[in-house]
N, CA, C and O atoms as a Tinker XYZ file with bonds, in Angstrom:
   524  protein
     1  N    -21.957000   27.093000   72.140000    73     2
     2  CA   -21.750000   26.404000   70.904000    64     1     3
     3  C    -21.764000   27.425000   69.785000    63     2     4     5
     4  O    -22.524000   28.393000   69.811000    81     3
     5  N    -20.896000   27.186000   68.785000    73     3     6
     6  CA   -20.819000   28.117000   67.661000    64     5     7
     7  C    -22.002000   27.901000   66.741000    63     6     8     9
     8  O    -22.549000   26.803000   66.645000    81     7
     9  N    -22.376000   28.948000   66.084000    73     7    10
    10  CA   -23.527000   28.847000   65.186000    64     9    11
    11  C    -23.156000   28.281000   63.817000    63    10    12    13
    12  O    -24.012000   27.803000   63.073000    81    11
    13  N    -21.841000   28.346000   63.496000    73    11    14
    14  CA   -21.447000   27.844000   62.179000    64    13    15
    15  C    -21.172000   26.342000   62.180000    63    14    16    17
    16  O    -21.066000   25.748000   61.107000    81    15
    17  N    -21.054000   25.707000   63.354000    73    15    18
    18  CA   -20.854000   24.262000   63.399000    64    17    19
    19  C    -22.190000   23.581000   63.626000    63    18    20    21
    20  O    -23.006000   24.061000   64.413000    81    19
    21  N    -22.420000   22.476000   62.950000    73    19    22
    22  CA   -23.698000   21.772000   63.152000    64    21    23
    23  C    -23.716000   21.053000   64.494000    63    22    24    25
    24  O    -22.670000   20.746000   65.066000    81    23
    25  N    -24.903000   20.797000   64.977000    73    23    26
    26  CA   -25.082000   20.130000   66.268000    64    25    27
    27  C    -24.863000   18.638000   66.096000    63    26    28    29
    28  O    -25.456000   17.996000   65.229000    81    27
    29  N    -23.967000   18.088000   66.972000    73    27    30
    30  CA   -23.700000   16.659000   66.984000    64    29    31
    31  C    -23.687000   16.218000   68.439000    63    30    32    33
    32  O    -22.790000   16.625000   69.177000    81    31
    33  N    -24.636000   15.408000   68.884000    73    31    34
    34  CA   -24.709000   15.040000   70.301000    64    33    35
    35  C    -23.566000   14.123000   70.740000    63    34    36    37
    36  O    -23.284000   14.043000   71.935000    81    35
    37  N    -22.895000   13.426000   69.811000    73    35    38
    38  CA   -21.824000   12.510000   70.201000    64    37    39
    39  C    -20.533000   13.255000   70.502000    63    38    40    41
    40  O    -19.681000   12.717000   71.209000    81    39
    41  N    -20.357000   14.432000   70.014000    73    39    42
    42  CA   -19.139000   15.206000   70.213000    64    41    43
    43  C    -19.440000   16.288000   71.260000    63    42    44    45
    44  O    -20.434000   17.008000   71.159000    81    43
    45  N    -18.563000   16.387000   72.263000    73    43    46
    46  CA   -18.800000   17.435000   73.262000    64    45    47
    47  C    -18.702000   18.813000   72.625000    63    46    48    49
    48  O    -17.970000   18.999000   71.653000    81    47
    49  N    -19.415000   19.752000   73.150000    73    47    50
    50  CA   -19.503000   21.067000   72.540000    64    49    51
    51  C    -18.210000   21.868000   72.678000    63    50    52    53
    52  O    -17.985000   22.773000   71.875000    81    51
    53  N    -17.349000   21.580000   73.659000    73    51    54
    54  CA   -16.119000   22.331000   73.844000    64    53    55
    55  C    -14.975000   21.839000   72.970000    63    54    56    57
    56  O    -13.944000   22.507000   72.894000    81    55
    57  N    -15.115000   20.726000   72.325000    73    55    58
    58  CA   -14.053000   20.136000   71.499000    64    57    59
    59  C    -14.096000   20.763000   70.106000    63    58    60    61
    60  O    -15.130000   20.783000   69.439000    81    59
    61  N    -12.941000   21.271000   69.694000    73    59    62
    62  CA   -12.888000   21.938000   68.394000    64    61    63
    63  C    -12.239000   20.995000   67.377000    63    62    64    65
    64  O    -11.030000   21.074000   67.159000    81    63
    65  N    -13.000000   20.126000   66.764000    73    63    66
    66  CA   -12.533000   19.162000   65.773000    64    65    67
    67  C    -13.164000   19.549000   64.433000    63    66    68    69
    68  O    -14.381000   19.694000   64.324000    81    67
    69  N    -12.322000   19.713000   63.428000    73    67    70
    70  CA   -12.931000   20.020000   62.129000    64    69    71
    71  C    -13.717000   18.806000   61.631000    63    70    72    73
    72  O    -13.253000   17.673000   61.757000    81    71
    73  N    -14.870000   19.031000   61.083000    73    71    74
    74  CA   -15.750000   17.956000   60.648000    64    73    75
    75  C    -15.596000   17.610000   59.152000    63    74    76    77
    76  O    -16.311000   16.751000   58.636000    81    75
    77  N    -14.682000   18.268000   58.480000    73    75    78
    78  CA   -14.583000   18.071000   57.035000    64    77    79
    79  C    -13.538000   17.042000   56.629000    63    78    80    81
    80  O    -13.397000   16.816000   55.427000    81    79
    81  N    -12.805000   16.410000   57.508000    73    79    82
    82  CA   -11.851000   15.379000   57.126000    64    81    83
    83  C    -10.512000   15.595000   57.795000    63    82    84    85
    84  O    -10.442000   16.289000   58.809000    81    83
    85  N     -9.442000   15.021000   57.257000    73    83    86
    86  CA    -8.111000   15.068000   57.846000    64    85    87
    87  C     -7.262000   16.206000   57.302000    63    86    88    89
    88  O     -6.058000   16.024000   57.127000    81    87
    89  N     -7.816000   17.333000   57.037000    73    87    90
    90  CA    -7.049000   18.457000   56.549000    64    89    91
    91  C     -6.430000   19.179000   57.729000    63    90    92    93
    92  O     -6.996000   19.219000   58.821000    81    91
    93  N     -5.263000   19.747000   57.491000    73    91    94
    94  CA    -4.605000   20.476000   58.573000    64    93    95
    95  C     -5.334000   21.789000   58.829000    63    94    96    97
    96  O     -6.180000   22.208000   58.040000    81    95
    97  N     -4.996000   22.426000   59.938000    73    95    98
    98  CA    -5.694000   23.640000   60.338000    64    97    99
    99  C     -5.414000   24.780000   59.370000    63    98   100   101
   100  O     -6.261000   25.653000   59.182000    81    99
   101  N     -4.199000   24.781000   58.736000    73    99   102
   102  CA    -3.896000   25.830000   57.779000    64   101   103
   103  C     -4.648000   25.559000   56.472000    63   102   104   105
   104  O     -4.776000   24.421000   56.020000    81   103
   105  N     -5.112000   26.598000   55.919000    73   103   106
   106  CA    -5.765000   26.465000   54.618000    64   105   107
   107  C     -4.682000   26.562000   53.549000    63   106   108   109
   108  O     -4.008000   27.585000   53.435000    81   107
   109  N     -4.515000   25.507000   52.774000    73   107   110
   110  CA    -3.499000   25.494000   51.726000    64   109   111
   111  C     -4.054000   26.166000   50.478000    63   110   112   113
   112  O     -5.229000   26.045000   50.134000    81   111
   113  N     -3.147000   26.881000   49.820000    73   111   114
   114  CA    -3.569000   27.494000   48.556000    64   113   115
   115  C     -3.610000   26.404000   47.493000    63   114   116   117
   116  O     -2.759000   25.514000   47.490000    81   115
   117  N     -4.560000   26.460000   46.616000    73   115   118
   118  CA    -4.646000   25.405000   45.588000    64   117   119
   119  C     -3.440000   25.461000   44.660000    63   118   120   121
   120  O     -3.045000   26.532000   44.199000    81   119
   121  N     -2.860000   24.289000   44.393000    73   119   122
   122  CA    -1.688000   24.206000   43.526000    64   121   123
   123  C     -2.125000   24.376000   42.069000    63   122   124   125
   124  O     -3.190000   23.910000   41.665000    81   123
   125  N     -1.294000   25.040000   41.307000    73   123   126
   126  CA    -1.637000   25.151000   39.880000    64   125   127
   127  C     -1.485000   23.785000   39.208000    63   126   128   129
   128  O     -0.670000   22.961000   39.623000    81   127
   129  N     -2.255000   23.570000   38.200000    73   127   130
   130  CA    -2.177000   22.289000   37.486000    64   129   131
   131  C     -0.884000   22.231000   36.691000    63   130   132   133
   132  O     -0.661000   23.039000   35.790000    81   131
   133  N     -0.035000   21.273000   37.030000    73   131   134
   134  CA     1.217000   21.097000   36.305000    64   133   135
   135  C      1.145000   19.888000   35.383000    63   134   136   137
   136  O      2.069000   19.628000   34.612000    81   135
   137  N      0.090000   19.184000   35.463000    73   135   138
   138  CA    -0.065000   17.983000   34.656000    64   137   139
   139  C     -0.431000   18.348000   33.221000    63   138   140   141
   140  O     -1.297000   19.189000   32.980000    81   139
   141  N      0.243000   17.704000   32.281000    73   139   142
   142  CA    -0.029000   17.960000   30.876000    64   141   143
   143  C     -1.316000   17.251000   30.465000    63   142   144   145
   144  O     -1.681000   16.230000   31.047000    81   143
   145  N     -1.988000   17.784000   29.480000    73   143   146
   146  CA    -3.202000   17.086000   29.016000    64   145   147
   147  C     -2.831000   15.773000   28.355000    63   146   148   149
   148  O     -1.728000   15.620000   27.829000    81   147
   149  N     -3.737000   14.849000   28.384000    73   147   150
   150  CA    -3.489000   13.520000   27.823000    64   149   151
   151  C     -3.313000   13.625000   26.310000    63   150   152   153
   152  O     -3.976000   14.417000   25.641000    81   151
   153  N     -2.384000   12.788000   25.782000    73   151   154
   154  CA    -2.156000   12.768000   24.341000    64   153   155
   155  C     -3.335000   12.104000   23.650000    63   154   156   157
   156  O     -3.955000   11.199000   24.209000    81   155
   157  N     -3.641000   12.540000   22.456000    73   155   158
   158  CA    -4.699000   11.837000   21.721000    64   157   159
   159  C     -4.229000   10.437000   21.340000    63   158   160   161
   160  O     -3.027000   10.181000   21.272000    81   159
   161  N     -5.144000    9.559000   21.098000    73   159   162
   162  CA    -4.818000    8.177000   20.743000    64   161   163
   163  C     -4.083000    8.147000   19.415000    63   162   164   165
   164  O     -4.301000    9.002000   18.557000    81   163
   165  N     -3.211000    7.160000   19.247000    73   163   166
   166  CA    -2.419000    7.017000   18.023000    64   165   167
   167  C     -3.339000    6.660000   16.873000    63   166   168   169
   168  O     -4.140000    5.729000   16.969000    81   167
   169  N     -3.221000    7.405000   15.788000    73   167   170
   170  CA    -4.027000    7.134000   14.607000    64   169   171
   171  C     -3.108000    7.005000   13.404000    63   170   172   173
   172  O     -2.167000    7.782000   13.243000    81   171
   173  N     -3.384000    6.032000   12.571000    73   171   174
   174  CA    -2.619000    5.900000   11.335000    64   173   175
   175  C     -3.114000    6.957000   10.363000    63   174   176   177
   176  O     -4.317000    7.176000   10.214000    81   175
   177  N     -2.194000    7.587000    9.726000    73   175   178
   178  CA    -2.564000    8.616000    8.777000    64   177   179
   179  C     -2.429000    8.092000    7.362000    63   178   180   181
   180  O     -1.879000    7.016000    7.129000    81   179
   181  N     -2.938000    8.866000    6.427000    73   179   182
   182  CA    -2.864000    8.453000    5.032000    64   181   183
   183  C     -1.424000    8.448000    4.543000    63   182   184   185
   184  O     -1.054000    7.652000    3.680000    81   183
   185  N     -0.618000    9.337000    5.096000    73   183   186
   186  CA     0.771000    9.401000    4.636000    64   185   187
   187  C      1.519000    8.127000    4.995000    63   186   188   189
   188  O      2.376000    7.684000    4.231000    81   187
   189  N      1.218000    7.539000    6.125000    73   187   190
   190  CA     1.881000    6.282000    6.481000    64   189   191
   191  C      1.493000    5.172000    5.511000    63   190   192   193
   192  O      2.327000    4.340000    5.153000    81   191
   193  N      0.241000    5.157000    5.089000    73   191   194
   194  CA    -0.187000    4.148000    4.128000    64   193   195
   195  C      0.516000    4.364000    2.793000    63   194   196   197
   196  O      0.900000    3.406000    2.122000    81   195
   197  N      0.681000    5.635000    2.414000    73   195   198
   198  CA     1.353000    5.920000    1.143000    64   197   199
   199  C      2.820000    5.503000    1.208000    63   198   200   201
   200  O      3.347000    4.938000    0.249000    81   199
   201  N      3.478000    5.776000    2.323000    73   199   202
   202  CA     4.889000    5.395000    2.414000    64   201   203
   203  C      5.025000    3.876000    2.437000    63   202   204   205
   204  O      5.981000    3.333000    1.882000    81   203
   205  N      4.090000    3.192000    3.065000    73   203   206
   206  CA     4.142000    1.724000    3.073000    64   205   207
   207  C      3.976000    1.188000    1.655000    63   206   208   209
   208  O      4.647000    0.231000    1.268000    81   207
   209  N      3.095000    1.795000    0.891000    73   207   210
   210  CA     2.902000    1.357000   -0.494000    64   209   211
   211  C      4.156000    1.621000   -1.319000    63   210   212   213
   212  O      4.535000    0.807000   -2.162000    81   211
   213  N      4.807000    2.775000   -1.070000    73   211   214
   214  CA     6.041000    3.081000   -1.797000    64   213   215
   215  C      7.134000    2.073000   -1.473000    63   214   216   217
   216  O      7.854000    1.620000   -2.363000    81   215
   217  N      7.254000    1.725000   -0.201000    73   215   218
   218  CA     8.269000    0.741000    0.188000    64   217   219
   219  C      7.991000   -0.610000   -0.474000    63   218   220   221
   220  O      8.913000   -1.294000   -0.919000    81   219
   221  N      6.716000   -0.987000   -0.536000    73   219   222
   222  CA     6.343000   -2.261000   -1.136000    64   221   223
   223  C      6.684000   -2.276000   -2.624000    63   222   224   225
   224  O      7.211000   -3.268000   -3.129000    81   223
   225  N      6.386000   -1.177000   -3.334000    73   223   226
   226  CA     6.685000   -1.145000   -4.763000    64   225   227
   227  C      8.187000   -1.126000   -5.018000    63   226   228   229
   228  O      8.661000   -1.731000   -5.980000    81   227
   229  N      8.942000   -0.434000   -4.160000    73   227   230
   230  CA    10.401000   -0.456000   -4.301000    64   229   231
   231  C     10.941000   -1.868000   -4.126000    63   230   232   233
   232  O     11.836000   -2.303000   -4.851000    81   231
   233  N     10.384000   -2.567000   -3.158000    73   231   234
   234  CA    10.825000   -3.943000   -2.904000    64   233   235
   235  C     10.516000   -4.834000   -4.116000    63   234   236   237
   236  O     11.349000   -5.642000   -4.527000    81   235
   237  N      9.312000   -4.678000   -4.685000    73   235   238
   238  CA     8.951000   -5.475000   -5.852000    64   237   239
   239  C      9.853000   -5.163000   -7.044000    63   238   240   241
   240  O     10.280000   -6.069000   -7.760000    81   239
   241  N     10.142000   -3.870000   -7.253000    73   239   242
   242  CA    11.022000   -3.505000   -8.364000    64   241   243
   243  C     12.414000   -4.088000   -8.174000    63   242   244   245
   244  O     13.033000   -4.578000   -9.118000    81   243
   245  N     12.892000   -4.027000   -6.946000    73   243   246
   246  CA    14.218000   -4.571000   -6.665000    64   245   247
   247  C     14.256000   -6.072000   -6.942000    63   246   248   249
   248  O     15.209000   -6.581000   -7.531000    81   247
   249  N     13.201000   -6.777000   -6.509000    73   247   250
   250  CA    13.147000   -8.217000   -6.748000    64   249   251
   251  C     13.022000   -8.516000   -8.246000    63   250   252   253
   252  O     13.610000   -9.479000   -8.739000    81   251
   253  N     12.250000   -7.684000   -8.975000    73   251   254
   254  CA    12.098000   -7.899000  -10.417000    64   253   255
   255  C     13.420000   -7.680000  -11.129000    63   254   256   257
   256  O     13.777000   -8.437000  -12.031000    81   255
   257  N     14.156000   -6.634000  -10.723000    73   255   258
   258  CA    15.458000   -6.388000  -11.340000    64   257   259
   259  C     16.408000   -7.547000  -11.056000    63   258   260   261
   260  O     17.170000   -7.979000  -11.921000    81   259
   261  N     16.342000   -8.029000   -9.832000    73   259   262
   262  CA    17.218000   -9.144000   -9.465000    64   261   263
   263  C     16.857000  -10.389000  -10.265000    63   262   264   265
   264  O     17.747000  -11.107000  -10.721000    81   263
   265  N     15.552000  -10.657000  -10.444000    73   263   266
   266  CA    15.166000  -11.851000  -11.189000    64   265   267
   267  C     15.506000  -11.685000  -12.673000    63   266   268   269
   268  O     15.884000  -12.656000  -13.327000    81   267
   269  N     15.374000  -10.446000  -13.222000    73   267   270
   270  CA    15.740000  -10.230000  -14.610000    64   269   271
   271  C     17.240000  -10.438000  -14.804000    63   270   272   273
   272  O     17.675000  -11.031000  -15.791000    81   271
   273  N     18.019000   -9.943000  -13.853000    73   271   274
   274  CA    19.472000  -10.146000  -13.929000    64   273   275
   275  C     19.800000  -11.632000  -13.846000    63   274   276   277
   276  O     20.708000  -12.106000  -14.529000    81   275
   277  N     19.081000  -12.357000  -13.028000    73   275   278
   278  CA    19.302000  -13.798000  -12.904000    64   277   279
   279  C     18.962000  -14.516000  -14.204000    63   278   280   281
   280  O     19.673000  -15.432000  -14.616000    81   279
   281  N     17.877000  -14.101000  -14.848000    73   279   282
   282  CA    17.493000  -14.712000  -16.129000    64   281   283
   283  C     18.573000  -14.454000  -17.177000    63   282   284   285
   284  O     18.961000  -15.357000  -17.918000    81   283
   285  N     19.055000  -13.203000  -17.228000    73   283   286
   286  CA    20.096000  -12.877000  -18.213000    64   285   287
   287  C     21.366000  -13.693000  -17.977000    63   286   288   289
   288  O     21.959000  -14.215000  -18.921000    81   287
   289  N     21.777000  -13.798000  -16.724000    73   287   290
   290  CA    23.008000  -14.562000  -16.457000    64   289   291
   291  C     22.821000  -16.039000  -16.776000    63   290   292   293
   292  O     23.730000  -16.681000  -17.301000    81   291
   293  N     21.640000  -16.584000  -16.459000    73   291   294
   294  CA    21.381000  -17.990000  -16.791000    64   293   295
   295  C     21.436000  -18.215000  -18.303000    63   294   296   297
   296  O     22.017000  -19.197000  -18.763000    81   295
   297  N     20.830000  -17.304000  -19.078000    73   295   298
   298  CA    20.832000  -17.440000  -20.525000    64   297   299
   299  C     22.256000  -17.331000  -21.080000    63   298   300   301
   300  O     22.646000  -18.081000  -21.975000    81   299
   301  N     23.016000  -16.391000  -20.537000    73   299   302
   302  CA    24.400000  -16.235000  -21.003000    64   301   303
   303  C     25.243000  -17.464000  -20.692000    63   302   304   305
   304  O     26.058000  -17.884000  -21.513000    81   303
   305  N     25.051000  -18.042000  -19.511000    73   303   306
   306  CA    25.842000  -19.233000  -19.177000    64   305   307
   307  C     25.447000  -20.425000  -20.045000    63   306   308   309
   308  O     26.305000  -21.218000  -20.430000    81   307
   309  N     24.146000  -20.560000  -20.359000    73   307   310
   310  CA    23.724000  -21.674000  -21.214000    64   309   311
   311  C     24.238000  -21.506000  -22.635000    63   310   312   313
   312  O     24.667000  -22.468000  -23.273000    81   311
   313  N     24.189000  -20.252000  -23.129000    73   311   314
   314  CA    24.686000  -20.027000  -24.484000    64   313   315
   315  C     26.207000  -20.133000  -24.547000    63   314   316   317
   316  O     26.761000  -20.502000  -25.583000    81   315
   317  N     26.875000  -19.817000  -23.460000    73   315   318
   318  CA    28.337000  -19.910000  -23.444000    64   317   319
   319  C     28.797000  -21.368000  -23.482000    63   318   320   321
   320  O     29.903000  -21.653000  -23.942000    81   319
   321  N     27.961000  -22.292000  -23.006000    73   319   322
   322  CA    28.328000  -23.706000  -23.011000    64   321   323
   323  C     28.246000  -24.330000  -24.408000    63   322   324   325
   324  O     28.871000  -25.357000  -24.672000    81   323
   325  N     27.467000  -23.699000  -25.303000    73   323   326
   326  CA    27.308000  -24.263000  -26.642000    64   325   327
   327  C     28.548000  -23.967000  -27.490000    63   326   328   329
   328  O     29.209000  -22.943000  -27.317000    81   327
   329  N     28.843000  -24.885000  -28.408000    73   327   330
   330  CA    29.936000  -24.606000  -29.336000    64   329   331
   331  C     29.426000  -23.664000  -30.436000    63   330   332   333
   332  O     28.221000  -23.434000  -30.535000    81   331
   333  N     30.301000  -23.133000  -31.238000    73   331   334
   334  CA    29.960000  -22.080000  -32.197000    64   333   335
   335  C     28.934000  -22.542000  -33.229000    63   334   336   337
   336  O     28.029000  -21.784000  -33.578000    81   335
   337  N     29.065000  -23.795000  -33.729000    73   335   338
   338  CA    28.147000  -24.283000  -34.754000    64   337   339
   339  C     26.733000  -24.444000  -34.197000    63   338   340   341
   340  O     25.755000  -24.044000  -34.829000    81   339
   341  N     26.640000  -25.033000  -33.010000    73   339   342
   342  CA    25.324000  -25.231000  -32.405000    64   341   343
   343  C     24.690000  -23.892000  -32.032000    63   342   344   345
   344  O     23.479000  -23.726000  -32.182000    81   343
   345  N     25.489000  -22.930000  -31.547000    73   343   346
   346  CA    24.982000  -21.594000  -31.195000    64   345   347
   347  C     24.402000  -20.906000  -32.423000    63   346   348   349
   348  O     23.370000  -20.240000  -32.341000    81   347
   349  N     25.072000  -21.072000  -33.563000    73   347   350
   350  CA    24.581000  -20.460000  -34.797000    64   349   351
   351  C     23.229000  -21.046000  -35.184000    63   350   352   353
   352  O     22.331000  -20.307000  -35.584000    81   351
   353  N     23.070000  -22.367000  -35.071000    73   351   354
   354  CA    21.795000  -23.014000  -35.391000    64   353   355
   355  C     20.683000  -22.565000  -34.453000    63   354   356   357
   356  O     19.551000  -22.354000  -34.889000    81   355
   357  N     20.997000  -22.416000  -33.160000    73   355   358
   358  CA    19.992000  -21.971000  -32.180000    64   357   359
   359  C     19.530000  -20.554000  -32.485000    63   358   360   361
   360  O     18.333000  -20.270000  -32.444000    81   359
   361  N     20.464000  -19.664000  -32.789000    73   359   362
   362  CA    20.102000  -18.282000  -33.077000    64   361   363
   363  C     19.303000  -18.157000  -34.374000    63   362   364   365
   364  O     18.386000  -17.339000  -34.452000    81   363
   365  N     19.633000  -18.952000  -35.391000    73   363   366
   366  CA    18.866000  -18.947000  -36.642000    64   365   367
   367  C     17.456000  -19.460000  -36.384000    63   366   368   369
   368  O     16.491000  -18.899000  -36.902000    81   367
   369  N     17.325000  -20.515000  -35.592000    73   367   370
   370  CA    16.004000  -21.054000  -35.272000    64   369   371
   371  C     15.153000  -20.023000  -34.523000    63   370   372   373
   372  O     13.955000  -19.904000  -34.780000    81   371
   373  N     15.766000  -19.283000  -33.601000    73   371   374
   374  CA    15.025000  -18.235000  -32.871000    64   373   375
   375  C     14.573000  -17.139000  -33.831000    63   374   376   377
   376  O     13.450000  -16.647000  -33.727000    81   375
   377  N     15.437000  -16.757000  -34.759000    73   375   378
   378  CA    15.079000  -15.726000  -35.733000    64   377   379
   379  C     13.939000  -16.168000  -36.626000    63   378   380   381
   380  O     13.030000  -15.388000  -36.909000    81   379
   381  N     13.980000  -17.431000  -37.078000    73   379   382
   382  CA    12.912000  -17.965000  -37.928000    64   381   383
   383  C     11.590000  -18.004000  -37.150000    63   382   384   385
   384  O     10.540000  -17.673000  -37.701000    81   383
   385  N     11.635000  -18.400000  -35.892000    73   383   386
   386  CA    10.422000  -18.439000  -35.075000    64   385   387
   387  C      9.813000  -17.061000  -34.886000    63   386   388   389
   388  O      8.596000  -16.901000  -34.985000    81   387
   389  N     10.638000  -16.075000  -34.617000    73   387   390
   390  CA    10.137000  -14.705000  -34.430000    64   389   391
   391  C      9.556000  -14.174000  -35.735000    63   390   392   393
   392  O      8.512000  -13.522000  -35.729000    81   391
   393  N     10.216000  -14.445000  -36.840000    73   391   394
   394  CA     9.730000  -13.990000  -38.140000    64   393   395
   395  C      8.383000  -14.636000  -38.471000    63   394   396   397
   396  O      7.496000  -13.973000  -39.008000    81   395
   397  N      8.226000  -15.913000  -38.158000    73   395   398
   398  CA     6.959000  -16.609000  -38.403000    64   397   399
   399  C      5.826000  -15.969000  -37.603000    63   398   400   401
   400  O      4.741000  -15.749000  -38.140000    81   399
   401  N      6.062000  -15.676000  -36.360000    73   399   402
   402  CA     5.034000  -15.055000  -35.517000    64   401   403
   403  C      4.654000  -13.689000  -36.061000    63   402   404   405
   404  O      3.470000  -13.352000  -36.095000    81   403
   405  N      5.627000  -12.895000  -36.488000    73   403   406
   406  CA     5.331000  -11.566000  -37.031000    64   405   407
   407  C      4.526000  -11.653000  -38.324000    63   406   408   409
   408  O      3.623000  -10.845000  -38.541000    81   407
   409  N      4.834000  -12.609000  -39.173000    73   407   410
   410  CA     4.072000  -12.777000  -40.418000    64   409   411
   411  C      2.634000  -13.162000  -40.122000    63   410   412   413
   412  O      1.713000  -12.646000  -40.756000    81   411
   413  N      2.427000  -14.058000  -39.170000    73   411   414
   414  CA     1.061000  -14.477000  -38.812000    64   413   415
   415  C      0.272000  -13.293000  -38.259000    63   414   416   417
   416  O     -0.894000  -13.108000  -38.609000    81   415
   417  N      0.888000  -12.507000  -37.413000    73   415   418
   418  CA     0.189000  -11.342000  -36.868000    64   417   419
   419  C     -0.142000  -10.329000  -37.955000    63   418   420   421
   420  O     -1.234000   -9.760000  -37.959000    81   419
   421  N      0.778000  -10.100000  -38.866000    73   419   422
   422  CA     0.524000   -9.144000  -39.949000    64   421   423
   423  C     -0.604000   -9.637000  -40.854000    63   422   424   425
   424  O     -1.455000   -8.845000  -41.259000    81   423
   425  N     -0.624000  -10.937000  -41.180000    73   423   426
   426  CA    -1.696000  -11.479000  -42.019000    64   425   427
   427  C     -3.055000  -11.403000  -41.324000    63   426   428   429
   428  O     -4.065000  -11.095000  -41.956000    81   427
   429  N     -3.073000  -11.683000  -40.031000    73   427   430
   430  CA    -4.340000  -11.603000  -39.297000    64   429   431
   431  C     -4.871000  -10.169000  -39.296000    63   430   432   433
   432  O     -6.071000   -9.951000  -39.461000    81   431
   433  N     -4.001000   -9.215000  -39.116000    73   431   434
   434  CA    -4.412000   -7.814000  -39.142000    64   433   435
   435  C     -4.911000   -7.439000  -40.542000    63   434   436   437
   436  O     -5.908000   -6.731000  -40.682000    81   435
   437  N     -4.225000   -7.909000  -41.554000    73   435   438
   438  CA    -4.591000   -7.593000  -42.932000    64   437   439
   439  C     -5.948000   -8.203000  -43.284000    63   438   440   441
   440  O     -6.761000   -7.548000  -43.937000    81   439
   441  N     -6.206000   -9.436000  -42.867000    73   439   442
   442  CA    -7.475000  -10.099000  -43.162000    64   441   443
   443  C     -8.618000   -9.359000  -42.478000    63   442   444   445
   444  O     -9.684000   -9.196000  -43.071000    81   443
   445  N     -8.419000   -8.915000  -41.259000    73   443   446
   446  CA    -9.473000   -8.175000  -40.547000    64   445   447
   447  C     -9.769000   -6.871000  -41.278000    63   446   448   449
   448  O    -10.935000   -6.498000  -41.412000    81   447
   449  N     -8.760000   -6.182000  -41.747000    73   447   450
   450  CA    -8.979000   -4.947000  -42.487000    64   449   451
   451  C     -9.678000   -5.222000  -43.813000    63   450   452   453
   452  O    -10.523000   -4.435000  -44.238000    81   451
   453  N     -9.340000   -6.324000  -44.468000    73   451   454
   454  CA    -9.967000   -6.672000  -45.742000    64   453   455
   455  C    -11.458000   -6.938000  -45.566000    63   454   456   457
   456  O    -12.257000   -6.542000  -46.414000    81   455
   457  N    -11.843000   -7.602000  -44.480000    73   455   458
   458  CA   -13.260000   -7.908000  -44.246000    64   457   459
   459  C    -14.026000   -6.608000  -44.046000    63   458   460   461
   460  O    -15.133000   -6.466000  -44.565000    81   459
   461  N    -13.475000   -5.677000  -43.320000    73   459   462
   462  CA   -14.157000   -4.398000  -43.084000    64   461   463
   463  C    -14.282000   -3.598000  -44.375000    63   462   464   465
   464  O    -15.336000   -3.025000  -44.652000    81   463
   465  N    -13.236000   -3.556000  -45.149000    73   463   466
   466  CA   -13.294000   -2.753000  -46.373000    64   465   467
   467  C    -14.218000   -3.360000  -47.406000    63   466   468   469
   468  O    -14.824000   -2.618000  -48.180000    81   467
   469  N    -14.356000   -4.690000  -47.454000    73   467   470
   470  CA   -15.259000   -5.301000  -48.428000    64   469   471
   471  C    -16.709000   -4.952000  -48.114000    63   470   472   473
   472  O    -17.512000   -4.821000  -49.038000    81   471
   473  N    -17.066000   -4.799000  -46.863000    73   471   474
   474  CA   -18.428000   -4.405000  -46.498000    64   473   475
   475  C    -18.658000   -2.936000  -46.840000    63   474   476   477
   476  O    -19.751000   -2.559000  -47.263000    81   475
   477  N    -17.648000   -2.121000  -46.661000    73   475   478
   478  CA   -17.802000   -0.704000  -46.957000    64   477   479
   479  C    -17.891000   -0.468000  -48.462000    63   478   480   481
   480  O    -18.600000    0.437000  -48.902000    81   479
   481  N    -17.189000   -1.260000  -49.246000    73   479   482
   482  CA   -17.222000   -1.111000  -50.700000    64   481   483
   483  C    -18.590000   -1.479000  -51.227000    63   482   484   485
   484  O    -19.076000   -0.853000  -52.169000    81   483
   485  N    -19.226000   -2.489000  -50.637000    73   483   486
   486  CA   -20.535000   -2.935000  -51.089000    64   485   487
   487  C    -21.626000   -1.935000  -50.731000    63   486   488   489
   488  O    -22.780000   -2.124000  -51.117000    81   487
   489  N    -21.289000   -0.884000  -50.007000    73   487   490
   490  CA   -22.284000    0.122000  -49.677000    64   489   491
   491  C    -22.926000   -0.099000  -48.325000    63   490   492   493
   492  O    -23.846000    0.635000  -47.965000    81   491
   493  N    -22.483000   -1.068000  -47.573000    73   491   494
   494  CA   -23.032000   -1.333000  -46.250000    64   493   495
   495  C    -22.072000   -0.796000  -45.205000    63   494   496   497
   496  O    -20.860000   -0.986000  -45.304000    81   495
   497  N    -22.611000   -0.137000  -44.223000    73   495   498
   498  CA   -21.765000    0.377000  -43.142000    64   497   499
   499  C    -21.556000   -0.644000  -42.044000    63   498   500   501
   500  O    -20.624000   -0.528000  -41.248000    81   499
   501  N    -22.420000   -1.644000  -41.998000    73   499   502
   502  CA   -22.317000   -2.657000  -40.951000    64   501   503
   503  C    -22.123000   -4.026000  -41.591000    63   502   504   505
   504  O    -22.585000   -4.256000  -42.709000    81   503
   505  N    -21.441000   -4.941000  -40.893000    73   503   506
   506  CA   -21.307000   -6.294000  -41.459000    64   505   507
   507  C    -22.641000   -7.010000  -41.427000    63   506   508   509
   508  O    -23.543000   -6.601000  -40.696000    81   507
   509  N    -22.785000   -8.089000  -42.220000    73   507   510
   510  CA   -24.058000   -8.828000  -42.231000    64   509   511
   511  C    -24.408000   -9.346000  -40.838000    63   510   512   513
   512  O    -23.537000   -9.515000  -39.985000    81   511
   513  N    -25.713000   -9.595000  -40.625000    73   511   514
   514  CA   -26.185000   -9.996000  -39.286000    64   513   515
   515  C    -25.660000  -11.354000  -38.858000    63   514   516   517
   516  O    -25.486000  -11.576000  -37.660000    81   515
   517  N    -25.412000  -12.222000  -39.725000    73   515   518
   518  CA   -24.942000  -13.564000  -39.379000    64   517   519
   519  C    -23.482000  -13.582000  -38.969000    63   518   520   521
   520  O    -23.046000  -14.545000  -38.338000    81   519
   521  N    -22.720000  -12.573000  -39.297000    73   519   522
   522  CA   -21.289000  -12.578000  -39.012000    64   521   523
   523  C    -20.986000  -12.034000  -37.650000    63   522   524
   524  O    -19.822000  -11.970000  -37.255000    81   523
């Protein structure tokens, strides 16, 4: 019996059976690893989020431009349906309304400035406590 093989009473001593498994008698050289390493998991990057935000804002701008164009065309078609006399009255009324709003805003600004200056003239830097 060989000294390098372990003793096994079930196997006759003259039988030369490798005990390590179903490998062939030739020793094969180990194959080089041809397998590529695994890819890292897919991760969303900040640049993808930025491009998504850019696409969203472009879409909103496009829709806003389209809605503004729609408003302009609707206004033009409504004004085109009016006869010349009625169109003149509508435009004068719009001008009077805008002028009224501007006068009210100017007076409100002027009154606020007047209240501040009257306190400063009286020698007080702050308005009275009750105001």
